[in-house]
C-alpha positions as CSV (number, residue, x, y, z in Angstrom):
1,M,-2.9,-27.3,15.0
2,R,-1.6,-25.5,18.4
3,D,-2.5,-21.7,19.2
4,F,1.1,-20.2,18.7
5,Y,2.1,-16.9,20.2
6,R,-1.5,-16.5,22.1
7,I,0.1,-15.0,25.6
8,P,1.7,-11.3,24.8
9,F,4.1,-10.2,26.7
10,L,3.8,-6.4,27.6
11,C,7.1,-4.7,28.0
12,P,6.1,-0.9,28.5
13,S,9.6,0.1,27.2
14,L,12.5,-0.9,25.9
15,G,15.0,-1.2,28.7
16,L,12.4,-3.7,30.2
17,A,12.0,-5.0,26.9
18,L,15.4,-6.2,27.0
19,A,15.5,-6.9,30.6
20,C,13.0,-9.9,29.2
21,L,15.7,-10.9,26.6
22,L,18.3,-11.3,29.2
23,T,16.4,-13.0,31.8
24,G,14.5,-15.5,29.6
25,C,11.1,-14.3,29.7
26,G,8.8,-16.2,27.9
27,E,8.8,-19.9,26.8
28,D,10.2,-22.0,23.9
29,R,7.7,-22.6,21.0
30,E,6.9,-24.3,18.1
31,R,7.8,-21.9,15.4
32,A,8.0,-21.1,12.1
33,D,11.1,-21.0,9.5
34,L,10.0,-17.0,9.4
35,V,7.9,-15.1,11.7
36,F,6.5,-12.1,10.9
37,V,4.6,-9.4,12.5
38,N,2.3,-7.8,10.3
39,S,0.6,-4.8,12.1
40,A,-2.8,-5.3,11.7
41,E,-5.1,-8.2,11.1
42,V,-5.2,-8.6,7.0
43,E,-8.6,-7.6,5.0
44,T,-9.0,-9.8,2.3
45,L,-6.0,-12.3,0.1
46,D,-8.5,-11.7,-2.8
47,P,-6.2,-9.9,-5.6
48,A,-8.8,-7.7,-7.2
49,Y,-9.7,-6.4,-3.7
50,V,-6.3,-5.8,-2.1
51,T,-5.5,-2.3,-2.0
52,D,-3.7,-2.3,1.5
53,Q,0.0,-3.2,2.5
54,V,-0.6,-5.4,5.2
55,S,-3.1,-7.8,3.1
56,M,-0.6,-7.3,0.0
57,R,2.3,-8.7,2.7
58,V,0.6,-12.2,2.2
59,S,-1.9,-12.1,-0.8
60,E,1.6,-11.6,-2.9
61,S,2.8,-14.8,-1.0
62,L,0.0,-17.0,-2.7
63,F,-0.6,-14.9,-6.1
64,E,1.9,-14.2,-9.0
65,G,1.6,-12.5,-11.9
66,L,3.4,-12.3,-15.6
67,C,6.6,-10.8,-13.3
68,R,7.1,-10.4,-9.7
69,V,9.2,-8.0,-7.4
70,S,12.6,-8.8,-6.8
71,A,14.3,-8.1,-3.6
72,D,15.7,-4.9,-4.9
73,G,11.6,-3.8,-5.5
74,K,12.3,-4.2,-9.2
75,P,10.1,-6.2,-11.5
76,E,11.4,-9.7,-12.6
77,A,10.0,-12.8,-14.9
78,A,7.7,-14.9,-13.2
79,C,4.7,-16.9,-14.8
80,A,6.3,-15.3,-17.8
81,E,9.7,-16.4,-19.2
82,R,10.1,-13.5,-21.6
83,W,8.7,-11.1,-23.4
84,E,8.6,-9.1,-27.0
85,I,8.1,-5.8,-27.4
86,S,6.8,-3.9,-30.4
87,E,9.0,-0.9,-31.9
88,D,6.2,1.6,-31.0
89,K,6.4,0.1,-27.2
90,K,2.5,-0.6,-27.1
91,I,2.0,-4.4,-27.5
92,Y,4.1,-6.7,-25.2
93,T,3.9,-10.2,-26.1
94,F,4.2,-12.7,-22.7
95,H,5.5,-15.8,-23.3
96,L,4.5,-18.5,-19.7
97,R,6.8,-20.9,-18.4
98,Q,6.2,-24.6,-19.4
99,G,4.4,-26.8,-16.6
100,L,3.3,-24.1,-14.7
101,K,0.3,-25.3,-12.3
102,W,-2.2,-23.9,-9.7
103,S,-1.5,-25.4,-6.6
104,N,-4.3,-28.1,-7.2
105,G,-2.5,-29.5,-10.4
106,D,-4.3,-27.5,-12.9
107,A,-2.3,-25.8,-15.7
108,V,-2.2,-22.2,-15.4
109,T,-2.7,-20.8,-18.9
110,A,-2.5,-17.3,-20.1
111,T,-6.9,-17.6,-20.1
112,D,-6.4,-17.3,-16.3
113,F,-5.0,-13.8,-17.2
114,V,-7.9,-13.0,-19.3
115,R,-10.2,-13.6,-16.8
116,S,-9.0,-12.9,-14.3
117,W,-8.2,-9.2,-15.7
118,E,-11.7,-9.2,-16.9
119,R,-13.3,-9.7,-13.3
120,V,-11.3,-7.2,-12.0
121,L,-12.7,-4.8,-15.1
122,N,-16.3,-6.1,-14.5
123,P,-18.0,-2.9,-13.3
124,A,-19.8,-5.4,-11.0
125,T,-17.2,-6.3,-8.9
126,A,-16.0,-2.8,-8.0
127,A,-12.7,-3.6,-7.7
128,D,-10.9,-0.4,-6.3
129,Y,-7.6,-0.9,-8.5
130,A,-8.9,-1.5,-11.7
131,S,-7.5,1.5,-12.9
132,Q,-3.8,-0.2,-12.7
133,L,-5.6,-2.4,-16.1
134,Y,-6.5,1.0,-17.7
135,P,-3.2,1.5,-19.9
136,L,-4.8,-1.4,-22.0
137,V,-6.5,-0.4,-24.6
138,N,-10.7,-0.2,-24.0
139,A,-10.2,-1.1,-20.2
140,S,-11.0,2.2,-18.9
141,A,-14.3,2.1,-21.2
142,Y,-15.1,-1.4,-20.1
143,H,-14.6,-0.6,-16.4
144,S,-17.1,2.2,-16.7
145,G,-19.4,0.4,-18.8
146,D,-19.5,2.6,-21.7
147,L,-18.0,-1.1,-23.9
148,K,-19.9,-4.0,-23.4
149,D,-17.8,-6.8,-25.3
150,F,-14.3,-7.3,-23.2
151,T,-12.8,-8.7,-26.5
152,Q,-12.4,-5.3,-27.7
153,V,-10.1,-4.6,-24.7
154,G,-6.0,-4.8,-25.3
155,V,-5.2,-8.1,-24.0
156,K,-5.7,-11.8,-25.6
157,A,-4.9,-15.4,-25.1
158,L,-3.0,-16.3,-28.4
159,D,-2.2,-19.6,-27.0
160,D,-2.3,-21.5,-23.6
161,R,1.1,-20.2,-23.3
162,T,0.9,-16.6,-25.2
163,L,-0.3,-13.7,-23.5
164,Q,-0.7,-10.4,-25.9
165,T,-1.2,-7.3,-24.7
166,T,-1.9,-3.8,-26.3
167,L,-1.6,-0.4,-24.6
168,E,-3.0,3.1,-25.2
169,N,0.5,4.7,-25.1
170,P,4.0,3.7,-24.5
171,I,4.0,4.0,-20.8
172,P,7.2,3.3,-19.1
173,Y,6.0,1.0,-16.5
174,W,3.9,-1.7,-17.9
175,L,6.1,-4.7,-16.5
176,D,6.1,-3.0,-13.0
177,L,2.6,-3.0,-13.3
178,A,2.6,-6.6,-14.9
179,A,4.5,-7.3,-11.6
180,F,1.3,-5.8,-9.2
181,L,-0.8,-7.5,-7.6
182,T,-4.3,-7.0,-9.3
183,L,-2.7,-8.3,-12.0
184,A,-1.8,-11.6,-10.7
185,P,-4.5,-14.4,-12.0
186,V,-7.0,-16.3,-9.7
187,H,-8.4,-19.8,-10.4
188,V,-11.9,-18.8,-11.4
189,P,-13.4,-22.2,-11.4
190,T,-12.4,-22.3,-7.6
191,L,-13.9,-18.6,-7.4
192,E,-17.2,-20.0,-9.3
193,K,-17.6,-22.8,-7.4
194,F,-17.5,-21.8,-3.8
195,G,-18.3,-17.9,-4.1
196,D,-17.3,-15.7,-1.5
197,Q,-15.9,-18.9,0.9
198,W,-12.7,-19.5,-2.0
199,M,-10.0,-17.5,-0.3
200,K,-11.3,-20.1,3.3
201,P,-7.7,-22.4,3.4
202,D,-9.3,-25.8,2.6
203,Y,-10.7,-24.3,-0.7
204,I,-8.3,-21.4,-1.9
205,V,-5.9,-22.4,-5.3
206,T,-2.7,-20.8,-5.5
207,N,-0.3,-20.4,-8.0
208,G,2.5,-18.1,-6.1
209,P,5.4,-19.5,-4.0
210,Y,3.4,-20.0,-0.7
211,R,-0.3,-21.6,-0.2
212,I,-2.2,-20.9,3.2
213,K,-2.0,-23.6,5.7
214,S,-3.8,-22.3,8.5
215,W,-6.2,-18.5,9.7
216,R,-6.8,-17.9,12.8
217,I,-8.3,-14.3,12.9
218,D,-6.5,-12.4,15.4
219,E,-3.7,-14.8,15.8
220,H,-1.7,-16.0,12.8
221,I,-1.7,-17.0,9.4
222,R,0.4,-19.7,8.7
223,L,2.1,-20.2,5.1
224,V,4.1,-22.9,3.6
225,R,5.9,-23.7,0.8
226,N,3.6,-24.2,-2.4
227,A,5.3,-27.7,-3.7
228,D,3.9,-26.9,-7.4
229,Y,5.3,-23.0,-7.9
230,W,7.5,-22.4,-10.7
231,D,11.0,-21.4,-8.7
232,K,10.2,-23.8,-5.2
233,E,13.9,-24.5,-5.1
234,N,14.6,-20.6,-4.2
235,V,12.0,-20.6,-1.9
236,K,14.3,-20.9,1.4
237,M,11.8,-20.5,4.1
238,H,9.3,-23.4,4.0
239,T,7.0,-22.3,6.5
240,V,6.3,-18.5,7.8
241,D,3.9,-17.3,10.6
242,V,2.3,-13.9,10.4
243,L,1.2,-12.3,13.3
244,P,-1.3,-9.4,13.4
245,I,-0.1,-7.0,16.5
246,S,-1.4,-4.1,16.2
247,D,0.1,-3.1,19.6
248,A,3.7,-1.3,19.5
249,N,4.6,-2.8,22.9
250,T,3.9,-6.0,22.3
251,A,5.2,-6.1,18.6
252,L,8.1,-5.1,20.3
253,N,8.5,-7.4,22.6
254,Y,8.0,-10.4,20.2
255,F,10.9,-9.2,18.3
256,L,13.6,-8.8,21.0
257,T,12.3,-12.4,22.8
258,E,12.8,-13.9,19.5
259,Q,9.4,-14.7,19.1
260,A,9.2,-13.0,15.6
261,D,12.2,-12.3,13.1
262,L,10.6,-9.5,10.9
263,L,8.8,-6.3,11.4
264,M,8.4,-3.5,8.5
265,D,6.1,-1.3,10.0
266,K,7.1,2.0,11.3
267,G,4.0,2.9,13.0
268,M,4.9,-0.1,15.6
269,L,7.3,1.9,16.7
270,H,7.0,3.9,20.3
271,P,8.2,7.4,20.5
272,S,9.9,7.3,22.9
273,I,12.3,4.2,22.6
274,I,13.2,5.8,18.5
275,P,16.4,7.2,19.7
276,K,17.7,4.0,21.3
277,L,16.2,1.7,18.6
278,K,18.2,3.6,16.0
279,T,21.1,2.8,18.0
280,K,20.7,-1.2,17.2
281,P,22.0,-3.3,15.1
282,Y,18.8,-5.1,13.8
283,F,17.1,-1.5,13.2
284,H,17.5,-0.8,9.1
285,T,16.1,2.3,7.5
286,G,15.8,3.9,4.0
287,P,14.1,6.3,1.6
288,F,11.2,4.7,-0.3
289,L,8.2,5.8,-2.8
290,G,5.7,6.8,0.2
291,S,3.7,9.3,1.7
292,W,1.8,10.2,5.0
293,F,-1.0,12.4,4.1
294,I,-4.7,13.5,5.4
295,R,-7.6,13.3,3.8
296,M,-10.8,15.8,3.6
297,N,-14.2,14.4,2.5
298,V,-15.0,17.1,0.2
299,T,-19.1,15.8,-0.1
300,K,-19.8,16.9,3.3
301,P,-19.5,20.8,4.7
302,P,-17.6,22.4,5.7
303,F,-14.9,20.4,3.6
304,D,-16.9,21.0,0.3
305,N,-15.3,24.6,0.6
306,P,-11.9,25.1,-0.7
307,K,-10.4,27.8,1.3
308,V,-11.9,25.8,4.6
309,R,-8.9,22.8,3.7
310,Q,-6.8,25.5,2.4
311,A,-6.6,26.7,6.0
312,L,-7.2,23.3,7.5
313,A,-3.8,22.3,5.3
314,M,-1.8,25.7,6.4
315,S,-2.3,25.6,10.3
316,V,-0.6,22.4,10.5
317,D,3.4,22.5,11.3
318,K,4.8,19.6,9.3
319,Q,8.1,20.1,10.9
320,R,7.2,19.6,14.4
321,I,5.3,16.4,13.5
322,V,8.2,14.9,12.8
323,E,10.9,16.1,14.7
324,K,8.7,15.4,18.1
325,I,6.9,12.4,16.7
326,T,8.1,10.4,14.1
327,Q,11.7,11.1,14.7
328,L,13.2,9.1,11.8
329,G,14.1,11.8,9.6
330,E,11.6,11.7,7.2
331,P,11.2,14.7,5.0
332,V,8.4,16.7,5.4
333,A,6.2,16.6,2.3
334,D,5.2,19.6,0.3
335,S,3.6,17.4,-2.2
336,L,2.0,14.2,-2.5
337,V,4.3,12.6,-4.9
338,P,8.5,12.5,-3.0
339,P,11.0,14.2,-5.2
340,G,12.8,11.8,-7.6
341,A,9.7,9.4,-8.1
342,G,10.1,7.7,-11.7
343,Q,12.6,9.8,-14.2
344,D,13.8,12.2,-11.5
345,Y,10.3,14.1,-11.2
346,Q,10.5,17.1,-9.0
347,P,6.9,17.8,-7.7
348,P,5.4,21.7,-7.2
349,H,5.5,23.5,-3.8
350,G,2.4,22.8,-1.6
351,L,0.9,25.2,0.8
352,P,3.3,26.7,3.4
353,F,2.6,26.4,7.2
354,D,1.3,30.0,7.5
355,P,-1.5,30.6,10.5
356,E,-2.0,33.7,10.0
357,R,-2.7,33.4,6.6
358,A,-5.1,30.0,7.6
359,R,-7.2,32.4,9.6
360,A,-7.8,34.5,6.7
361,L,-8.8,32.1,5.0
362,L,-11.3,30.7,7.0
363,A,-12.8,33.7,7.7
364,E,-13.4,34.3,4.2
365,A,-15.4,31.0,3.9
366,G,-17.5,32.5,6.6
367,Y,-16.0,31.0,10.0
368,P,-14.0,34.0,11.8
369,G,-12.0,32.7,14.8
370,G,-13.6,29.7,14.2
371,N,-16.9,30.8,15.1
372,G,-19.8,28.6,13.7
373,F,-17.2,26.0,12.8
374,P,-18.9,22.7,13.4
375,R,-17.6,20.4,15.2
376,V,-15.8,17.8,12.9
377,E,-14.1,14.2,13.5
378,Y,-10.8,13.5,12.5
379,L,-10.0,9.0,12.3
380,H,-6.7,7.7,13.4
381,L,-5.6,4.5,13.6
382,P,-4.7,2.9,17.1
383,Q,-1.1,2.5,17.0
384,T,0.7,5.1,19.5
385,I,2.7,7.0,16.9
386,E,-0.7,7.5,14.8
387,R,-2.6,8.6,18.3
388,N,0.2,11.4,18.8
389,I,-0.3,12.5,15.5
390,A,-3.4,12.8,16.0
391,V,-3.2,14.7,19.2
392,E,-0.9,17.1,18.0
393,L,-3.2,17.8,14.7
394,Q,-6.0,18.7,17.1
395,A,-3.7,21.0,19.1
396,M,-3.0,22.9,15.9
397,W,-6.2,23.4,14.4
398,S,-7.4,24.8,17.9
399,Q,-4.5,27.3,18.7
400,H,-4.3,28.5,15.0
401,L,-7.8,28.1,13.9
402,G,-9.9,27.9,17.0
403,I,-12.1,25.2,16.1
404,T,-12.4,21.9,17.6
405,V,-11.9,18.3,16.1
406,N,-13.0,15.3,17.5
407,L,-10.1,11.9,17.7
408,V,-12.0,8.9,16.4
409,K,-9.7,5.7,16.7
410,Q,-10.6,3.3,14.3
411,E,-8.9,-0.4,13.6
412,Q,-7.5,-1.0,10.0
413,K,-10.4,-3.1,8.8
414,I,-13.2,-0.2,9.8
415,W,-10.8,2.8,9.0
416,L,-11.0,1.7,5.4
417,S,-14.2,0.6,5.5
418,S,-15.0,4.3,6.3
419,M,-13.0,5.8,3.5
420,R,-14.2,4.0,1.1
421,E,-17.9,4.9,2.4
422,L,-17.4,8.4,2.7
423,S,-18.3,8.1,5.9
424,Y,-15.4,10.3,7.8
425,D,-14.7,14.0,8.2
426,M,-10.9,14.1,7.7
427,C,-8.9,10.8,8.4
428,R,-5.0,10.0,8.3
429,S,-4.0,8.6,5.3
430,S,-0.8,7.1,3.6
431,W,0.4,5.7,0.1
432,V,3.2,3.3,-1.4
433,G,4.0,3.7,-4.8
434,D,2.8,0.4,-6.4
435,Y,5.5,1.4,-9.2
436,N,8.2,4.1,-9.5
437,D,6.1,6.7,-11.4
438,P,4.6,10.2,-10.1
439,N,1.2,8.7,-11.7
440,T,1.0,6.0,-9.3
441,F,0.4,9.2,-6.7
442,I,-1.4,11.4,-9.1
443,E,-4.3,9.0,-11.0
444,M,-5.6,7.6,-8.2
445,F,-7.2,11.1,-7.8
446,T,-8.6,11.4,-10.9
447,T,-12.7,11.2,-10.3
448,G,-14.3,8.1,-9.7
449,N,-10.9,6.2,-9.1
450,G,-11.5,3.7,-6.7
451,N,-8.2,4.9,-4.3
452,N,-9.7,8.5,-4.4
453,R,-12.0,8.0,-1.2
454,T,-12.3,11.9,-0.9
455,G,-15.0,12.4,-3.3
456,W,-13.0,15.3,-4.9
457,S,-13.6,16.2,-8.3
458,N,-11.9,18.4,-10.8
459,Q,-12.2,18.6,-14.4
460,R,-9.0,20.1,-15.0
461,Y,-7.1,17.5,-13.2
462,D,-8.8,15.1,-15.0
463,E,-7.9,16.1,-18.3
464,L,-4.1,16.6,-17.5
465,V,-3.4,12.9,-15.8
466,P,-4.3,11.6,-19.5
467,M,-2.6,13.9,-21.4
468,A,0.6,12.9,-18.8
469,M,-0.3,9.8,-19.6
470,A,0.3,9.8,-23.6
471,E,2.9,11.8,-23.6
472,A,6.3,10.8,-24.7
473,D,8.5,13.4,-23.7
474,V,9.8,13.1,-20.0
475,K,10.1,17.1,-19.7
476,K,6.6,17.5,-21.2
477,R,4.9,14.6,-19.3
478,H,6.6,15.7,-15.8
479,A,4.8,19.6,-16.2
480,I,1.7,18.3,-17.1
481,F,1.7,16.3,-13.5
482,Q,3.0,19.5,-12.1
483,E,0.0,21.4,-13.1
484,A,-2.0,18.5,-12.1
485,E,0.0,18.0,-8.7
486,T,-1.1,21.8,-7.8
487,L,-4.3,21.6,-7.8
488,L,-4.1,18.5,-6.1
489,V,-2.3,20.2,-3.1
490,S,-2.8,23.7,-3.3
491,S,-5.6,25.3,-5.4
492,D,-7.8,22.9,-4.4
493,P,-7.0,20.4,-2.1
494,P,-8.7,17.2,-1.0
495,I,-5.4,16.2,1.1
496,I,-2.8,17.8,3.2
497,P,0.5,16.0,2.4
498,V,2.2,15.7,5.8
499,Y,5.4,13.6,5.3
500,H,7.4,11.3,3.4
501,Y,8.0,8.1,4.2
502,V,11.5,6.2,5.4
503,G,11.2,2.6,5.1
504,V,12.1,0.5,8.4
505,Q,13.1,-2.9,8.8
506,F,13.6,-4.9,12.4
507,Y,15.3,-8.1,11.4
508,R,17.4,-10.2,13.2
509,A,21.1,-11.2,12.7
510,G,21.4,-14.0,9.6
511,L,18.4,-13.2,8.0
512,Q,19.1,-12.3,4.4
513,G,17.0,-11.1,1.4
514,V,15.4,-8.0,3.2
515,R,16.6,-4.8,1.6
516,A,15.4,-1.6,1.1
517,N,13.5,-0.5,-1.7
518,M,11.8,2.5,-3.4
519,V,8.5,0.3,-3.6
520,D,8.9,-1.1,0.0
521,M,8.3,-4.7,-0.9
522,H,10.2,-7.6,0.6
523,P,8.8,-10.7,-0.6
524,F,9.1,-13.6,1.4
525,R,10.2,-16.3,-0.9
526,A,13.8,-14.2,-1.1
527,M,14.3,-14.4,2.5
528,S,16.9,-16.7,4.0
529,W,19.0,-17.3,6.8
530,A,22.6,-17.0,6.6
531,D,23.3,-20.7,8.0
532,E,21.6,-22.2,4.6
533,G,24.4,-21.0,2.9
534,N,22.2,-18.4,0.3
């Protein structure tokens, strides 16, 4: 296969990039129906292990669960064509479509879901997102190892086309989870045959709208429409190329020279050109359920002291960051959960910007004026905006607290690994809701959750989260979440919320099916070109 898009055209500014477009710099290339710029290389395609948005965009094109996410960000029928819900809203009986196939021709059955979910929950798998299955009866106990018999978990195949799930509580978002990637089935025989190699293009077996044709690390992934997909007639993009480009100038130039059709990562924008870009017809924004925040590793001194963490939080001028650096109208975050999540949840106010109080807290922790405070590190990603935020944070902590923070740049894969292994002091982080409910943010900081990644453990917090899950009354449920989130962002904070996201999409005229939505999910299968008459 030819080497596509190998030569970058580095235009350092919007003006020069537009000049490249007008003068025709570059050359014509064989291209896919849709060319999408991803901000980093995919870490993994395995639904049991994917946790980052960059990888999810590709994996969700290959694997599909009982439900799928629509272009509007809502769950809709997928492998399951219909379902019944019991009167107490705890038992969901899903009926699979007739004729569902894997890309190797095997039938997709209810047992595939049972075996795949058992794999996710098996403690030996160490799946970070195993908690997405915790709503099932006994799922948490099986995942912790306290329960050994998986048949006691609330999922069973009644026959090849009928899957029954039984929940601990009548949660309002089970269908959202049924559309979430972790709950998509994998072809277990392929996994057992090829082991760690099962995701290679020559071996991988999928059930989603696309198959993977080729994958050249740090160059491109080519997806082709899956001829065995149940809804293939509505998949208009027959081929999709995903390009891993982390440099903002290169990514923008690919778009402006029409070598790419779609960008969806805010971090790919160079701050100096955001004001100009906001005036262009291809530039689109909209609110969504996401937050940018800082994690602190509470297992390492001095971050094991809550007063140190509070001091760091109260010395961050968040308004300055959104006005000077991000510039897209992002609301400053007092909380981790964006206001209005789910059924209009209103989060508590976190710690204010108060340098004087921050200095007092640092002194109470034993570091007056920053004296004796160890040299610590802050991890950030390579994108320009991320680096600029890091530099601003470094200056704030030096100015307001008198401490030295070294900046360390890491590529996405290494950064993710550093968080998982708790091999960091502080690091940038972000979270996009997996479903539209406060729990998708709050639950991840329970003790032992695979997405906690701070080492933080708070007994009261661990008591409150399941209490909220079991509460059917919306007002009472929200009040419990508010108490828990107060611990998370104020009383005993392992994180520093900085701002809530707005979504950004760049797409060429005529590209349809890209719509701002609260979960910031934009499936390739829903996209088409206007001249196709769709």
